[in-house]
N, C-alpha and C positions, 0 to 999 in steps of 0.2 A: 824159708819163705822169701819169695821175691817181692820186695817192695822198695820204694825209693827212700823211705825214712826208717831207719832201724833204731831200736831202743838203745840208748847208751847209759841211762841211769835208771835206778829202780824208782817206780812210781809209788812213793809212800802215801800219797793221797788216796790211792785205790786201796791200799792196805788199811788205812784208817776208815775209809768208807765201809769196807767189808766188816770190820769190827763193829762199827756204829750201827749198820743196818741189821746185823744179827743181834746186837744188843737190843735194838728197838723191837725186834721180833718177840722178845720176852715180855715187854710191856704190852705189845699188841695182843698176845695170847692171854695175858692176865685180863686185859680189857674184854676179851671174849667171854669171860666168866660173868661180867657185870652188865654188858650192853643188852638192853631189852630187845626182844623179838628177833634175836639172831641165834640160830642153833649152834650148839657146841656139845662136846662130850659130857660136860658137867656144867651146870649153871648155878651161880650163887642165888640165894634168896634176895640179895640186895642188888636189884637191877635198875638201871637208869636209862631213860630214853635220850637224854642229852648226850650220852656217849656216842650215839649213832653218828653225829656230825664229825666227831673226832676220828672215829673208825673209818668213815667214808673218806676223810682226808688222807689217812694213811693208806687205805686200800688202793687209792688211785695210783700210787707210785712205788710202794714198798717192794712188791714182788717183781714188777718190771725192772726196777733198779737193781735188784738182786741178780736177776738173770742177765741184765746188761753188763754188770761187773764180771759175772762168770764168763760171758762172751769175750770181754777184753782180756781176761786172764788166759783163756784158751789161745788167743792169738799170740800173746807173749810166750806161752808155754811151747807152742808149735815152732816158734823161732829157735828154741833151745834144743829140742829133741826131734827125733824122727817120728813119723806118724805111728809106726808100729809100737814104738816105746810109749807114746802117748796113750794108745789104745790099751796096752797092757797095764800101765800104771793107773790109768783112770778106772779101768774095770776093777782092779784089785782094791783100790782105795775108796771106791764107792759101794761095790757090792758086798764086801766083807762087813763094813759097818751097817749096811742096810739089813742084811740077813741076821746079824747079831741083834740089831735093834728091834726087829719085828717079833723076835722070839723071847727077848729078855727085857727090853726097855719099854716097849709099847703095852704089853699085857696089863700092867696096873691101871692104865687109862680105861681099858674095857671093863675091868673089875669095878672101878668107881662108877662108870657110866651105868652099868647094869644094876649095881646096888642102888644108885640114886633114883632109877626108874622103877624099882621094885621087881626087876626081872631075874633076880637071883634069890635063892633061899639064904638063910642065915649061915653062911659058910665062911671059913677062913680064906685068906688069900692063897695059902698053900693048896687047899682043897680045890679052889678055883683053877690054880695054875696046872695042877695035875689034869683036870678036866679039859683045860685049854688045848692040850696036845691031842685030844680025841676029836678029830674033825667032824664026827657025826654025833657028838654029845648033845642030848636034848636041851641042856641049858641054853644052847646057842641057836635054837631053831628060828628065832626072830633076828639073828645077827649073822646072816649068811653072806653079806657083801664083803669083798676083800680079795686079795690075791689068792688066798685059800678061804674056805668057809670060816667065817668069823676071825680070820687072821689077816690083818690089814696093816698098811704102812703108816696110817694116821699122819702125823706131822712130818714123817720121813719121806713123804711123797717127793719132796724137792730133790733128795738124793737119787731116787729112782729116775725121775724125769731128767735130771742133769746128765745121767749116763746116756739115756736115749737121745736127748738133744745133742749131746757131744758127738755121738755116732752119726746122726743125721747130718750134722754140720760138716763132719769130715767127708762124708760122701759127696755132699753138694760142693764143698771146697775143692775136692779132687777133680770133680767133673768140670767145674768152671776154670780151674787152673789149666787143665788139658786144652780147653777151648781158648785159653788166654784172655778170659773175660774179667778176672779178678781186678786188674788195675782200673777198669772202668767203674767197678763198684766202690773201690777205695776213693776215687777221684772227688766225689762230692765232699768228703770229709777233709780232703787235702787242700781244696781251693775255694769252695763255695762260701759265701757269707752265711752267718748263722741265721739271718732272716730267711734267706732262700732255702737253706737246708732244713730249718725248723718247719717252714710252711710245707715243704715236700714231705717231711716225715709225718706231719699231722694228717695231711690229705691222703698220703699213701697208706698209712696204717688204718685210717678210717675206712678207706676203700677195701683194703684187704679183709678187715673185720667184717664189713658189710657183705662182701661177695663170697668170701672163702671160709670164715670161721664157722665151726660147727654150731648147731642150735643149742646143745646141752651145755650146762655151766662147766662141767668137768672138761669137755672138749674145748670150750672157749679159754679156760684157764691154761690148758696145755698149749694151745695155739698162740696165746699172748706171750707165754714164757719163751717159747721157741723163737718167736719174732724178735723179742728184745735181746735174746742171746745172739742172734744173727747181727742185729744192729751194733751190739757191743763189739763183736768180732770185727766188723767193718771199721768202726771208729778207732779201735786199737790205740796206737800211740801217735796217731796223726797230729803233728804239732800244731798245724793251723787250726784244727777244730778245738783243741784244748785252750789255745790262746784266745779264741773267739769267746768261748763260754766263760772263761775267767774274766776277760775284759768287760763283757756285757752282763755280768752276774747280777748287778743291782737292778738293771732294767728287766732282766728275766724274773727277778723276785717280784717286782711290781706287777708284771704280767701274770705271774703265777697266783698272786693274792687276788687279783681281779677275776681271774678265771675260776678260782675256787668259790669265791663269793657268788658268782653267776651260777655256777654248777649247783651249789647247795640251795640257792633260791629256786632254781628250776626243779630240783629234786623234790622239795617239800611242797611246791605249789602245783606242779604238773605231773611229775613222774610217779611219785610215791602213791601206792594204792591202786594204780591202774594195771591192767593186764599187760603181759609181755608185748612189746612192740612188734608189729609185723615189719618185714623188711620194706619199709616205705620211705618216702622223703623225710618225714619227721624223724624216723629212726636214724637216718644218715646224719641229719643235723645234730641229733643227740650225740652220735659218735664223734663228730667234729668237735663239739664242746668238751667231751670226755678226754679225747686225745690231746686237744690243745692244753687243757689243764694238766694232764699227765706229763706231757713233754716239757711244759713250762717248769714244773717242779723238778723233774729229773735234771734238766739242763741247769737249773738254778743250783741244785745240790752239787752237781759236778763242778760248776764254776766256782762256788765258794770253797769246796774241798780242794780244788786245784790251786786256788790262790792262797789258802790259809793252812792247809794240812800237808803240803808236799814236802815234808821234812821228817827225818828219822827221830826216834825217841828210844831211850833204853827199854821202855816197856813194850814197844810196838811188836817186836818179834814174839814175845811171850803171849801177848793178847791175840795176835793174829793166829797163832797155833791153837790157842784155847777156844777159838770160835767153833770148830767142828765138834768137840766134846760137849760144849755148852748147848749147841744146837740139838744134838742127839738127846741130851738129858732133860732139857728145860721143860718141855710140855708135861712130861710125867711128874716132875716136881710140882709144877703149877696145879695140876688136877688133884694130885694126892693131898697137897697142902691145903687147897681150898676145901676139900671134903673134910679133912681133920679140923679145920678152923671154921666150920659152917655155923657154929653158934656164936661167933664173934660179931662185932658191930660192923656197919657199913664203911667206916673209916679204917678200923683196925684190920679187918680181913684183907683188903687189897694191899695194905702196907706190909703186913706180915708175909703174905704170899710172895710179894716182890723180893723182900729182904731175904727170906729163907730160900727162895729159888736161886738167887745169886750166890748165897753162901753154900748151898748144897752143890751147885755146879762147880764152884771154886774148889771146894773140898774134894770132890770126885776127880777134878782135873789134876789136882796135885798128886793124887794117887796114880791116875792113868799115865801121866807123863813120865813116871819113874819106872814103869815095867814094860818091857818090849811087847809081851803078849797083849797087854791092854792097849798099847799104842797101835798095834795092828788092828785090834777090834774096833777102835775108834777112828781109824783112817789117818793116823799120824805117821810121819816118817820115823824110821827106826833111828834112835839117837836122842839122847836127853836134851830137851830144850833148856835154854838159859833161864835162870830164875829172875824174878823182878829185881831191879836195882834201884837204889835211891837217887842215883845221879847218872 
């Protein structure tokens, strides 16, 4: 990769952010059990409206930040390997866990969902699982959406989209490199002030969303993810950008807090309860507020992480590798545990679901990391990871 500034040290802050963002995902999906008026595969009887504000806060930046980190990682990775090596390795390490996950990890979620909605007779999970492989089984007549009838990716959609997004990005990158345009796209992150760059990103993403994003929610989610993956690729290791967000992190935090307060006031007083916005001027101003809030939080998080977390730790390598198995396993643990603990109280149920989800993922990872075949199925490198150390 031809760029003026090449990475010379590992970016531990990005490793820590990856661990923390995926860890936060577990809490977010537990929250989906309890937040009122939001659909999910299974809902607890203990639901609260006050959780909506917290979930909206997280929703604004958690997925964009995740894809942004993935875009940064792609740029680092392409510096080390050829494009063909990247394509082969990414395909193998994403599609093997995805196919394994949709046939073995995801089905318990559908079983619990159908049981809780009264759409299954009183059968065991084994009986359900045998029927699951019959794509025309009458049990699933009302569950036909998916990559196959009733067979879907559920929470593993991120793995699927990451592969597609990576391939799209490579095609765009190859074309722009041939035209020698990539240096011009890197330049804003190399030299522009964070004020100018942030303003451009807010207005630019709001405009792209307004004019180009699909109408449906799934299409918007994909377009948003790919957009932030591309932004992450462009910012990469550009030293000037990271120095800027680190230096201005406290100001960015104040802006982010102000933006979220404004956003939540607007949501409950004007937006909530009305029909979907047409693509009019009001909708564009809504997008400006949303993206101002979104970028303020993302830049704040990047700035504080770069300032405080850019250092190694004996646990970091272990935790960074554990992310992928935890991600693949966590939602199945959450939904099954919530169903089993449905008769517990409103404080005990979320506490136990969180604790046993982390314990279950940790126990499974300790098994996965020790066997080559399991490491392959969960997308890990072949070769035993180092155990946690006390010092």
